[in-house]
N, C-alpha and C positions, 0 to 999 in steps of 0.2 A: 407158505412162508416157514422156513426152518429157523432153528435157533442160531445157526451159523449166519444166515442172511440177516436176522435181527441184530446179532452182535456186530456184523460188518456195517450194517446201516447206522448203528449207534456210534461206531467209531468214525464213520464218514461225517456224521452230524457234528460230533464233538470237534473233530479236526477242522471242519468247515467253520464252526463258530470261533474257534481259536484263531484261524487264519483271517476271518472277517475282522476280528478285533485288531489283529496285527496290521492288516491293510488299512484299517481306519486310522491308526496312529501314523502310518507312513504317509497316507494322503494328507492328513492334517498337518504334519510337519512340513511336507513339501509345499502345500498351499499357503502356509503361513509366511513363506518366503516371497510370495507374490501378491498377497492380499491381506486385509485386516484379520485379526484373530477370530472375531465373531463370524465373519463370512467363511473362513477356512473351517471352523468347527461345524457350522451348519452344513456345508457342502460335504465334508467327510462323514457326517452323521447320515445324510441321505444315502451315500454310497454304502455305508455299513448296513443299513436296513435292507438294501437290495441284495447284498452279499448274504445276509442271514436268511432271507427268503430262499435264495438259491441253495444254501446249505441244507435247509429243511427239505426242499424238493429232492435234492440229491440223496440225502439220508433215507428218506422214505422210499424212494425208488430202489435204492440198494437193498433195503430190507424187504422188498417185494410187495410193498403196500401200493394200493391204487391211489395215485395222487391227482387223478382227474378232477375229483370233487374239490380237493384243496386248491388246485389251480383255478378252477371256476370261482370258488369263494374268494381266493386272493384277487382274481381279476375284478370281481364285483366290489370288493373292499377298495381296491385300487381306483376303480372308477368313481366310487363315492368320495373317497379321500381327495381324488383329483379335482372333482367339482367343488368340494368344500374348500380346498386350499389352492385353487387355481391361481388366484391373485398372488398369494404368498409365494408359491413356487415360481410364478412368472417373475416376481420382483427379485427373488433370490438368484434365479438363472440370469436375469438381465444384469444384476449386480456383478455376477461372475464374469459375464462377457465384457462389462465395462472395465474390469480389472485386467482382462486379457488383451483387449483391443487398445486400452489406454487413450481414449479420446480426451479425457480430462484427468487432471491431477489435483490433489489438495493444494489450495493456494492459487489456483488458476482464476483469472477474471473471465467469467463466462456469461452467456445468455442462453438459457434452456427453456424452451416453451414459453417465451415471453418473460421469464424470471431472470433478472440480471443481478450479478453480485460475485462474490468470491466463494469458491468451493471450500467448505469447512470440513466435510467428512463424506466418505462414500461407504455407508454402512451396508449390512447384508440385504436390507429391504428398501432402503431409501437413501437418497443423496441430499445432504444438508447444505444449503447455500445461505450465506449471510448477504442480504440484499444491501444496496447502496444507502437505503434509508435506515439501516440498522436492524431491521427485522430479520427473522430467520424463517426460511422456507424449506420444508421437507418434501422433496419430490419423489414419488415412488419410482424405483429403478426401471420398471417397465415403461414408464412415461419418459424417463430420461433417455432410454435406449431407442425409443421410437420417435423422439423429437429431433428437430434440427438443433444441433449444438454449435454455438458460435464461441470459439475459444480464442481469446485475445492474448494468450501467453507469448506467442512468437511473433506478434505483429509489432512492427517498429513504431508505427504512428497510426492514429485514427483521426477522423474528421468529426468535429463538433458542429452540429447544424441547429440553428434556431430561426424561427420566424416570429417577429414581433409586430403587433399592429398598434399604430398611433393615430390620433385624430388629425383631421385636416387643419385644425386650428394651431397645431404645433408647427414649428419650423423644422422640416425634415432634414435640412442640411446640418443644422445644429445637433439634431438627434444622432445623425451618422457620425459627426465629429466627436460627440461625447462618448459614443460606443468605441470608436477607434482609439481614442485616448486611453480608455480603460483597458482595452486589449493589449496596448503597448506595454503596460506596466505589469501584466499578469505573467509572472516568471515561468509558470508551468506550460505556457503556450510556446510552440515552436516559432522561430523567426522565419524559417523557410520550410514549407510554403508560407507566405505571408497571409495573415488573417484578412478577410474581405467583408465589407459591409456595403450593401447596395439596396436599391429599390427593386422589389420583385413583383409587386402588385399594387395597383391603384384602383380604388372603387369610390363610389360616391360617399361611402361611410368612413373609410379609413385608408391609410397608407401602410403598406406592409414592407418592413425592412427585413432582409435576410442576412444572417451572419454565418460565416464559414470560417472556422479556425481549426488548426491542427495541434494535437498534443501527443505526448508519449502515450502509447497504448496502456502501459501499466498505471498511468495516472488518469486515464480518460474518464472512466465511470465514476470514480469517487469525486471528481471535480466538475463533471458535466452539469449537474444540478446546481452546484455552488456557483459556477460561472453565470448561469442564467439568473440566479438570485442577485448577483452583483450587478449585472447589466440592468435588471429591472430597478434595483435600488438607485443606481446612478441616474437613470432616466427620470425617476420620480423626484430625486433630489433637485434636478434641473427643471422641474415643473412640467414635464411632459405627461400627457394624459394617455394612458395605455388602455387598450380594449381587451 
């Protein structure tokens, strides 16, 4: 290794570091146009670390240094870090793919892995959903990406389905009439298709009434539980015994 090689290697290293920093800013600015700032910063930072490592290898090789040991050490560190941060990196990458593929947007009514509600935020590592009961669920992005996602944003209407059990001592025809009268005055239900109430099962212990009604998809989930409460309240008010 000569002084010329050493000087050239040092120049390559310095230029590489400067270029890495510049590329980090470029990546960050471009990614901010497509995803939240936090996710853009983290993704650009990962790219910066990879570029710095490449600059080090290039600089040392230009200087005539043996980089095989450094590459082995770097590989071992990479493996160790990879195992230690596997979940974190997986969530970050999954969040990146969520923003690129766009299966969900903030404000969408969704159901992801059995969690239903409205998307509040898609952060670098987790997606936050406000459920219909008012609680907040933070789902790791790798779980979101690998789960079945039901998005009701573009659905014009959805069906509400209920099964209610009443005792034989009740008059089932009056129970059906009470439910139908209630459904007629619920303004958020669609008139077409018309709501239906009918017997779906008869056993020695109970009669099962099934209810099918349609609503606007944007109003479905927030009102689905509320409608069930109203139906139950109406039946209890009319002295029907529920199971």
